[in-house]
C-alpha positions as CSV (number, residue, x, y, z in Angstrom):
1,M,-63.8,65.9,129.0
2,L,-63.3,62.4,128.1
3,D,-62.4,59.6,130.8
4,L,-61.0,56.4,129.4
5,R,-61.0,53.1,130.4
6,L,-58.8,50.4,128.6
7,S,-58.9,46.7,128.4
8,E,-56.5,44.6,126.3
9,G,-58.0,43.2,123.1
10,T,-58.0,40.0,120.6
11,G,-56.5,39.6,117.6
12,Q,-56.3,42.7,115.6
13,T,-57.8,44.6,118.2
14,L,-55.0,45.6,120.5
15,A,-57.4,47.5,122.7
16,V,-60.7,47.8,123.8
17,A,-61.8,51.4,125.3
18,V,-65.0,52.5,127.2
19,V,-65.2,56.4,127.0
20,Q,-67.2,58.6,129.0
21,A,-68.0,61.7,126.9
22,G,-70.4,63.7,129.6
23,P,-73.6,61.9,130.4
24,V,-72.9,58.9,127.8
25,E,-71.1,55.9,128.1
26,I,-69.3,54.5,124.8
27,R,-68.2,51.2,125.3
28,N,-66.0,49.1,122.6
29,V,-63.7,51.7,121.0
30,R,-61.4,49.3,119.5
31,V,-57.6,50.3,119.0
32,T,-56.6,48.4,115.9
33,D,-53.1,47.5,114.2
34,R,-53.0,47.4,110.5
35,D,-49.8,46.9,108.8
36,G,-48.4,49.2,111.5
37,R,-50.5,52.1,111.8
38,L,-53.1,52.4,114.7
39,F,-56.6,52.6,113.5
40,V,-59.4,53.7,116.2
41,R,-62.6,52.1,115.6
42,L,-66.0,53.4,116.9
43,P,-68.9,51.0,117.6
44,G,-71.7,50.7,114.9
45,T,-74.1,52.2,117.0
46,L,-72.3,55.2,117.5
47,M,-71.8,55.6,113.6
48,K,-75.8,55.6,113.6
49,K,-76.5,58.5,115.3
50,R,-78.2,56.5,117.8
51,L,-76.5,58.6,121.0
52,K,-76.6,61.9,118.8
53,P,-79.3,63.5,121.1
54,A,-76.2,63.2,124.3
55,V,-73.4,63.4,122.2
56,C,-72.3,65.3,119.2
57,L,-69.6,63.6,117.0
58,D,-68.4,66.4,114.5
59,E,-65.2,66.1,113.5
60,P,-63.5,67.8,116.4
61,V,-65.1,65.8,118.8
62,F,-64.4,62.6,117.0
63,L,-60.5,63.6,116.7
64,E,-60.5,64.4,120.6
65,L,-61.6,61.2,121.3
66,R,-59.5,59.1,118.7
67,E,-56.2,61.4,120.1
68,A,-57.3,60.5,123.6
69,V,-57.7,56.7,123.0
70,L,-54.7,56.8,121.3
71,A,-52.6,58.7,124.0
72,E,-54.2,56.2,126.8
73,Y,-53.5,53.5,124.6
74,R,-49.7,54.5,124.1
75,V,-49.3,55.4,128.0
76,A,-50.6,51.9,128.9
77,T,-48.2,49.8,126.6
78,E,-45.3,52.4,126.9
79,A,-45.6,52.6,122.9
80,D,-42.8,55.2,121.3
81,P,-45.7,58.0,120.4
82,W,-44.0,58.7,117.7
83,G,-43.4,55.1,116.0
84,T,-46.9,54.6,114.9
85,S,-48.3,57.0,112.4
86,Q,-52.2,57.7,113.2
87,A,-55.2,56.9,111.1
88,L,-58.8,57.1,110.8
């Protein structure tokens, strides 16, 4: 289960999420807008698998995290959920 806290971003970063995934808090998960498409960017330390012992970022887990962050962003901003395409 993912627990999200969302704050506003600056520039191309629309929002910054803190995600609680089990015992691990993942900070600086960013929602960015490029050419009208929303992207979720994970912090570099996560991509280097430094959190691997606690969080396995296989594809289903990443997709769940991405969808949860985008859903929370859309609720917080009252954005049309069908108004933007989703991308990695």
